[in-house]
N, C-alpha and C positions, 0 to 999 in steps of 0.2 A: 318743613319743607326746603328750608334753606339748606341746611343739612344735605338732603338729597341731592339739590342741585350741586352744590360743593363736590360730592363723591361722584356727581357724573361729568364733572369738568374734570376730575384728576383721572377718573378711568378714560376719559377722550384723550390725553396725553399721554399715556401710559405706552410706551412704545409694546411693540411684539416681543420683542426679544426680553424686557422687562418683565413681560406678563409669563412669558414662559419662565424664566429663571425663577418667580413666586411661587408656580406651579408644580415646577421640579424639585425645589426646597419643601414644598409641603406634602408633597407624595414620597420624599426619603424620610418621612419622619422628623422633620424639626418643626419647630414650635413659632406660633406667629412671632411673637419678640424676635427669635433668631433669625427668623426669615427677612425682618426689615433691617434689621442691621448688616444680611449679609447682602442682602439688593438693593437698600439704601432707599425702598418703597416704604412709604408713610403705612402706620398701622391700618390706619379707617380706610385705606384704599386695599390694603390686602384682604382684608374682611370682606370687603366688599365686592372684590375679585371672588375672594371662596363663597359667598353667598350666592352670587350668579353663575358660575360654572356650578357649584352643587346644587343646583335646580336643574341647570339645562342636563346632566348627568343625569340624575336620577327621573327626569322625564325620557331621555333617550332611552336608559332600561328599562323603564316600564313598558315602552312600546315595542322595542326591538329585541329586546330578549323573551320571545314565548314560541311556542309551538316547536321547544326544542327536542330532540331523539335523545334521550337519557336513559342509560342502563341502570347506573347503580347512584344514589344521591347519600351523601353522609351531612348531616345536622349538627349541630350545637350552636351555644349562646356565650357569648363571651360580657363581661363584665365592666365598668367604668362606672363614673360619677359624673356629677356637672354640679359645679359651683362648691359642693359637700356632700360628705358622705352621709348617706340616709340619717344613721343614726344623731346626726349635726345638725339637721336642716327642721325649722319650724313650717307649720302647717303651710303658714300664706307663701314659704318659698318653695314649698312642695308644689304647688298650684301654677307657680311660675317656672316650674319644671327640673328644679335643684332636687338632687339626690341619687341615688343607684338607677343607672340606665343601661338596660342589656340590650345585647345586638344580636340577634338571631341570626344565623346563614345558612343558607346551604350548599353544597359543593358537588359539583360534578366528578364523581371518583377517578374517570376517566381521561376528561378533557381538563379537570382543574378548574372548570369556569364557576363562578358565582352565580348559581342559578336565581338565589333571591334573599334577601337580607330583611329584617324588618326592626327597628326600634321600638322598646317597651318597656315594661318589669317583666319579671318572669312568671307571670302566672296564667291562667287559662285564655284568658280576654286575645293576649298575644299571641299564645301557641295558637291558638284557632283562626286568625288572622294571617298567620306566618304560614300555617300549612294550606291555607286555600289559595294562597298567594303562589306556593311552591305547585299546587296541582294545576294552576290554571297557566302554568308557564311549560308543561312537558305533553308531549303528546303520544306518551307510549306508556304500558305496564312498565313499571321501576322498583328495584329493590333499593329499598331505604333501613338506613340503620341510623338510630341516637344514640343517644345515652341514657339512665335509668329515670332520666326528669318524668315524673308520673302522669303531667299535663300532657305529653306527648300523644298519648294512647289514644285519647277522645277526641283531640285535634287530627290525629289521623285519620281516624275513622269516619270523621264527617266530611274530611277532606276528600279522601280516597274511597271510602266505601270498602268493598272487600277488591276493587281492583290495583292490589298492591301487593308485594313481598314486604313484610316489615320485622325487623327483628330491633330491639333492645340490647344493647353491651352497657354491662353493668359493671365499673370497675370498683374493685373493694381494697380499700387502703389501711395500712395497718395505724397504731393508735400516734397519735401525733406527738411530737417532742417538744416540750417548752424550754427548751434551753436558750438563752442569748443567741447560741450559734447559729442555730436553726429554725430562729422567729420567723423567717420569710422564705423557708423553703418548704414546699408542699411535702405532705404526706407521703410514703414511699407505698406505690402501688406495688401490693402483693398477690392479686390474683383479680379474675374477672369472669363473667357468667354472660350468659345469653338467654335470651328468650324470645321465640318466636311471637309475635304479635297475631299474624294475619300473613296469608299466601304460604308460599315455600323457598324463603330466601336462601341462597346459596350460602353455606354455613362458611366459606372458603371467603368471603366476601363480606362479612360480617364484622364492621370496624367503623372507625371512627379516626382514625389517624390521618386522612388527609385534610379533615376540616379543623382538627387540633394543631395541626401544623399549619393551615390558615391562620389561626387564631393567632400564632406566634409571628407570623408575617403581620399580622394586622398590630400587634403590640410594638413591634419596631418600625412598622411605616407609619403608625400615626401617632405624634406625641402624646396625643391628649388619653391614648392609652398606655403609657408608660407608668408604672406603678414610682411610687416613691418622688416625685416631681410634681414642681408647679406648674406642669404645663399641662393639667387636667381642664377640660372645657369649662367655660364661666354661664355661659348661655347653651341651652339643649340645641336650641336652632343652628348655632355654628358648629355643634358637635355631628349633628343630621348633615351637614352640607359637607362635612369633612369624609365622612365614613361614604357618601356617594361619589364624590371625588373619588376616593381610596378607591372604590370597588370598581369604578369606570375605568382607571387608569391600570389597575389589575386583571381586568379582563382584555382590555383592549391595546395596552400600550407594551405593558412590561412582560418581554419574553421569560417563558417559564423555561427553567435551566433544563430539565429532563425531556420536556415537551421540542426545547427549541424553537418554537412558535409561542403564539400569546394564546390562550386559553380560548379566546372569542375564534381566532384561526380553526385552531381545532377542533371546535364544536360546528363549524361553518355559518357563524355570524359575521364573519371579515374576510377580505380576501388578502390583506395586508397588516404589517404591523402599524399601529397609529403611531404618528408622533404625536409630540406635544401642542405643536402648532394645530395639529385638526383636531386635538381634543378643545382646543381653546376655539374652535371654529364652531362648538356648539352653540357657543354665545350668539344670539340674534343681534344683526345690525340694530342701530336706535331705531325704535320706532317701526321694525320686524318682528313678523312670529319667528322662534325657530323651527328649524325645517328638523323633523326627526323620523 
């Protein structure tokens, strides 16, 4: 209780320009400790701001990114870990959220809007939850492309039934090279094949290129996803808060180079480019509920 009161006093004293500087650093891929050094803000205050704003961003996305008119959706999963990689954690640590964590994302190929995201493992249960969420946010029949991960097939059928045009894009990779020079390089893609699982998808739009490029942006825009560093998440909750903040900024604040507007504007969910001050406006005044 004493710690919470101290956090509240720190947040009350933190000026808007300082808050903006903290958020700007975080969404550009700066680690927590580096953000503290750059802005001069205490670590516990940065984490408190991340928690509060992350929760507000998740709530806003859940309520407002719905009933979206979408034609083509691409889905993928991106790996990260919390505290330690799965092979190095104990059962007790796993119960506290340590180990591998996958972020499932669905992107609108036309507007580049992140339509849905879910954190979890790479199993069928998370796939089901993710696809149910995707289906709940669209208002028309869509063409969907995923990679060849098997759990997608049943999850898509359960979420959409026959009201979807769905294809899998399976990439074929060459034999891995275990030489020291190529240890951290991915295997070479030597081809791909497609499989139609439902409806009549347009072959010209069976692709996962946009969602894979979005995954690259995530690795560059969130230090927690950068490989071979010590900036990985130490707690699952903070990992989730950062993901929610990043996607809110990506959809509503960040101008897409090819669109020249934000994805939310292109999708009709916003009429202007949000500033970081507006993003911070999602935080409820003390003692009041947030408006979404």
